[in-house]
N, C-alpha and C positions, 0 to 999 in steps of 0.2 A: 125451466124447472128452478125451483129455488135453490140458493147455494147451500151446500152442505155445512152442516155445523161441525166444529171440532170434535173428535172422538172423545167420550167420557173414558175413564179407566175401565169400566165394565165393558163397554163396546169394543175398546182395544183388545182386551184379553178375549173377547168373544171372537173377534175377526182372527186373532192370532191362532185360537184354537182351530178355527176352519182352514186355516192356511197350514197348519202341521198335519192335517189329514187329507190334504190334497195330493194328487199323485204327481210326482216330478219326473221331468220338468213340467212346468205349468206356466200359463201366462194369463194375466187379468185383462178382459176386454177394455178398450179404451173408454167406454161409455158406462162400464160397471161402476155403481156408487162407491164401491171399495177404492176403486182406482183414485177417485177424487178425495177420499179420505187420506189416502197415502201420500198424495201430492201436498195436501195441507200439513201433513206430519213433516215432510220433507222440507217444505218452505219454512216452517217455524222452526226446524233444526238448523236449517242454514242461518237464519237470522240470529239464532241465539249463539252459534259459534262465531259469527262475525262480531257481536257486541262482545263476547267474552275476549276475542282476538283484540279488540281495540283497548279494552280494559288492561289486558296483560301487557300490551306494548307500553301503555302510558305508566304503568307500575314499574317496567324496567328501565324508564328514561335515565341514562347515565351519559357523562361525558365520554367522548370518543377515547378508547384505551390507548396507553402510551405505546403499546406494541404496534399500533397502526400509524404511529408517527416514526418514519424511518429516514436515515441519512442519505441512502443512495437509491439510484434507480433499480439495481438488481434486488435489493431487499424490498423495494415496493412491488415487484413482480410478484415475489412470494407472498406478500401480504394481500395483494390484490386476487391471488388464487385462493387463498383461505377465507378472508373475510370480506372481500369484495370491495375494500376501500384502503387507500393509504394516502398519507400526507407526506410528501416528498420534500424533505428540508434541502437537498442540494439544487433544487430547481426553483427556489423562492426567489421571486421578483425583488429587485432593491427598490429602495423608497423612491428614487427618482423616477423609475419607470411607472410605478403605481401613481404617482403624483401626475405623470404625463397622461395617463388613462383618464384621470379625474378631470382634466382640462380639455379633452377633446370636444368637439361641438355637440356630439350626441349626449355626452355626460353633462354638458352645460344646461341642456334641457330637461334633465332627469326630474320627475316629480319628486317634491320634497313632503307633500302631505297628499291625504287621499283625495283623489278627484271626485268632485261632485257627481253623483249619478242622475244625470238629467232624465226628465220624463219625455215621453215620445212626442215629438214635435216642438219641444222647448228648443228656443234658438239660444246659441252660445257665441262667444266672439271667434274670430277666424283663428286666433292664436290658440284657444281652448280646443277648437276643432281639429286643428294640426296636431296638437298634442295627444288628443284621444285617438288619432288614426295611427299615430307613431307607436304609442305604449299601449300594449295589450294587457288585459288583466287575466291573471290565472287564479287569483283569490283575492278577496276584498283587501285592498291596500299593497298588492304585489303587482308590479309593472314590469313589462318585458319589452325592449327593443330588439327584435330579432330577424327581421327581413334585412337581407344584404343591400337592398337598394336604398334602405333608409340610413346607412352608414355613409357619409361623405368620404372623399378621398382622404382628407386629413386624418379621419378616424381610423381608416383601414390601414395607413401607414404605421400608426401606433399599436393598433390590434394585432397586425402581422408580426411585430417585434415581440409581443408578448407570446404569440404562438410559437416563434422560433425558439423561444425559452422553454415552453412545455413540451415541445416536439420529441426529445428523447423518451420520455414515458410513452408517448403514443406509438413511436416507431418499435420499441421493445415489446410493447403489450401485444402487438399484431405478428411481428416477426417470429413469434414462438409458435405460431399456428402453421399448419402444412402450406396454407395459401401464401404465407409471407405478407407483403404489403399489397398484393393484388386485389383491386376492387375497393380500396380504402379511401375513403374520402371524408371531408369535414361535413356532416350532415346539418350541423347547426352552430351559428355564433351568436350570442346575445349578450346585451348588457341588461342587468336586472336590478331592481331595488325593491326592498321591502320597507315602506314608510312607517312613521310611528303608528301604532294602533292596527296594523295589518293583523290578518288572522292567519292560522295554520293552512297550509296547502293540504290537498287530499293526497293520501299514499299513493303512490304510482311508481311505474317502472319507465325509463326512457326508452327501452326496446326489449323485445322478447328474445331477439338474437344476441350474440356476444358483441359487445361493442364498448367504448370507453368515453365516459363523460368527465370533464376536467372542470373544477371551479376554482377560479382566482378571486378570493375576497379582496375587496377595495378598502374595506375597513376591518378591524379586527372583528372575527365572528366570535360571539359570546352566546350563553344560553339565554341571556336577557333580550338580546337583539334578534333572536331568531336564526341562529347559525343551522345549517343543513342537518336533519336528523336521519339517520340510516339504520337498517335492519340489517346488521351484520350476518353474512351467510346466506341471505335470501336470493343471491345470484344462482345458488346451486340447489335450492329448496323450493319445490312446488307449493309447499303449506307455509303460510305466514307465522305459524306457530313453531315450525321446525327449528329455526335457529335459536340456540339455547341462550346466546348472548343478548339477545333483545335489541332494542333500540338505542342508538348511541348518537349523540350530538356532537358536531364538529365545533370545537373551540380552537381557534387558530389565529394568528397575527395577519394583518394585511400583507398581500403578496404571497402568501403560501399557495402551493399547488395541490389541491385535494382532488385526487384521481379515484374514481370508482367504476366499477364494472356496471354497464348500463342496464344489466337486468337486476341489479340491486334495488329492493324496495326503499323509496326515500320520500322525504316531504321538506319543504321549507316551514320553520316555525314562525309564529307571530312575532311581531316586534314590539316589545314593551318598554323601549328606551324613547327618548326624545329626539333621536337622530335616525336618519335612514341608513339602511344596510345595503349597499351596492355591491355588486360582484360581476365578474365575467363568467360565461359559460361556454365551453367548446365541447361538441359531441363529434365523435368518430365512429363510423360505421362502415360496413361493406356493402357494396352495391346489390349483392344478392339478398342482404337481410336489412333493407331500409327501416328507420323508425316509423311508427305509425303517423 
């Protein structure tokens, strides 16, 4: 049968009048023409809500509020409960450790520009092939080295030093739950970069279950180079328009510890500068609620 056309205003009011006179409760048969019309209306409404939500989020774009930049781990826990994100000043890495991370073998091979998208069957050098297999793309110009086997022993020695620095917030975040640290594990460790000209990432959550993600900028995060943007309060809200504070962008110096609830809706912004924006990302979850 031909696809149904959208209802005109007259047809809509006609069907609504018919619905008002049906005995309750009632059901509409699956193959009834009216069922298809209602499905089209529902689909159109959903699309309009999504467009409006994205527009609203863009209009609300602001730097992360100073109330989310806290001096201690206890104050960070309070901030994480309320807004879903906290920058913990007490855990900030010193310049020497940041410099050590930037000189590990994995960082030495980090892309500094957008890698060419090759056509199917196109031959490339062994060096380019190895780089493509090591650095995965999440959005154009955003590259991630995240598989444990891709980090050398020298890499892990430095990265584990970083992890020991951020561990206090991880421990306290989970200890306040009934299960304590039972079943908590590091679900992801990645080195990533957004090269000049990279595009925005899609909005997403790291997990639907409660967990903790930690970003450590390896250069200063700014609005221009695409610092992480988060929708404050979305870790407790099923609706993207629910949080009244809107989207906020992380602006923080290199070595900062940016912790957020893994249920928080967020994305990385595009890099509009001439330099890359590298960062480390650690994710922690419970075995019973692993990330997708």
